[in-house]
N, C-alpha and C positions, 0 to 999 in steps of 0.2 A: 580360413576363415580366422582371425585372427581374434581372441577374446580381449584381447587391450582396448576392441573398441567396441561399446554398448552399441546394442542394437534395440530401436525403441521396440517397445510391446506389438505397435501397429504394424510395423514393418514387419516383426517376426510372425504376426498373424496372418497376414497378406500372402508370404512367403507358404507358412503350412495351407492356405485354402488353394493356392496357384497348385499348389504340389497336389492335393486330394481332388482337385479338379483333373489333374492330367493324368493321374492313376486311374479315375471313373472314366474317362475317355477312353483311355487303353483299354479296358477291362470291357468298357462297350462293343471296340473295335474287335479285341479278342472274340465277345462273345456273336458277335454278328459274324466272324470268319470262321467260327467251330458250327456256326448255325447256318 
């Protein structure tokens, strides 16, 4: 990830949201598997 290319705020925000959604799904799958 080069810092020379500026990333728009909305792209960064969507990337953060996608990461949170993926983490949430992973946690739910682990919880369902453990339960």
